[in-house]
N, C-alpha and C positions, 0 to 999 in steps of 0.2 A: 194483684193482692197476694202477698206471699204466704201461701197455705201453711207453712213450716211454721209461721207464729200464730196460726189460730188458736194454739192452746196458751199460747202467752197472752193474748188479747183476751180470751175468754177470762183467766185468772185476773186480769186488771179490771176486765167488766164487773165480775163478781167483787172484787173490792172495793171500786167505786158508785156501784150502779145508785144503791141505796142514797148516799152523799148527795150524787145528781138529782136524783128525785127530790131530796129535802131541799137543795138550793132552789131548785126551780118552785117547789112550793113556796119557799119565802118570797121569792122574786113574784109568784103572783097575787101574795097576801099584801105586799108591798106596790104591785101594780107597776112595778118595773117592767115596761115592755122589752127594752133592748135586752136586758138579763135575762128575761123568759125566752127570748129568740135564741140567745146564747145556749142555755140548757137545752132547748129541744134540739138544736143543732149538735150539739155534743152527744145527747143521748141518740139522735137519728143517726149519726154518721157512725157512733159506736156499734149499733144494731146491725146497720147495712155491712160494716165490714167483717161482723160475726156472720152475716148472712141471714139474720132473724129479721124477715121483712114484715111479718103478721105473727103475733100471738094469740091462738084462741081463746085461751084464758086469762089472757089480761092485755086488751089492746094498747096501752100506752107502752108495753114492753115490747112493741116493735117498730121498724125503721120508718114503716110507710107513714104511720100515727104519729111518730116525733117530728119528720120533717113537714108533714101536710101543715101541723100545727107551727111550726118556725115561720112558715111562708104566711099563714093566715094572721097571725100576731103581727109579722112585720109589715103586711098590708094594711091592718087597722091603725097601726102606728104611723104609718106614711099618710093616712086618709085624713086623720085629725092633728097631725103634727107640722112642725115647722118645714118648708120644703128644704131647706138647706141641712136638714139633720134627718136623713133617712135612714131606713134600715133596709139593706139590701138583701134579698135570699140570693146568696152565692152560688156562680155556675157549678161549683163541686156539689151543691146541696142538690141542685134542680138535675144534675146527671143522676146522683145516687137516687133520689125520689123516682125520677123517668124509669132508671133501671129496676127499680123494686115494684113499680106498678106493671112491667113488661113480666117481670116474673109472676106477678099475681095474675095475670092474664087481663091486665087492663090496658092493653095498648092505645086505645083511644085517648084515655086520662094521660098516658106518657106522652103523647103527641100533643095534644093540648098544653100540657104543662110546659114543655119544652117552647112551643109558640110563646105562649104569654109572658113566660119570663124573659126570654130574648126581647121580645116588645118593649117591656118594660124597661131592660137595660139600656136600650137604644135611646127611649126616650130621655132617660138620665145619663146619657153619654158614656156608656159601658160597652163600646164595640167591642171590645177583646172578650168579654163576658158573653155578650150574644154569641158571639162566632163560635164559643166553646159551646155554648148549648145547642145551638142550630149549625152545625159543621158538614161538610161535605161526606163524611163518613157515615153519619146519623142519616142525613137525607136519603141516602142510597138504600138505607133499610126500610123507608116508609113504606108500610102495606100498600098494594094495589088499591084497595077498597079505602084509603084514605079520603076523608071528605074534600071536594073541590075548593071549598072556599079554604081549609085549613092549608091545603096545597099551596095555593094563592098567598096566603099570610107566610108560609115557609119559603116563597119564592122571594117575597119582598124583604123580609128579614136578611135572607141570603144576599141580596143585592145590596142592602144598607150597610151590611158588615164588610163587604168588599170596597165599598168607596171609599176613596182616601180622604181626610180631612184637608 
């Protein structure tokens, strides 16, 4: 991220934050889960680029809250919807949320999120997305005390994304 543009981004956030929350509220009122996910992703991404991972005075005004809810709503939609009409939690959002967890001292949540997201992507044929979420650079940073079962899942994901179709 180019830190020279932080001020510009903060100005844009100040200008559009209220409208994004209002749009999200309308989407919730209409139970339009695809739109709800889009608004959560927009807010979460905005807050992540501002480095605003958590807000102690207003939980919804933090990247972690928004990105977690985007993932949750997408999961609910996918459980109850048409398998041909899925909402995917994007690799970029998973990476941002994972980074946020690390910054918040939630390393295990970060690891679990990446593995679960990559596994879901593989099931639905998005090996490229899975490879972005669980990649060699990230695998090299796994803490030594990472659960053995999680390490096994990481190895399976890594192997699956390297297999040629």
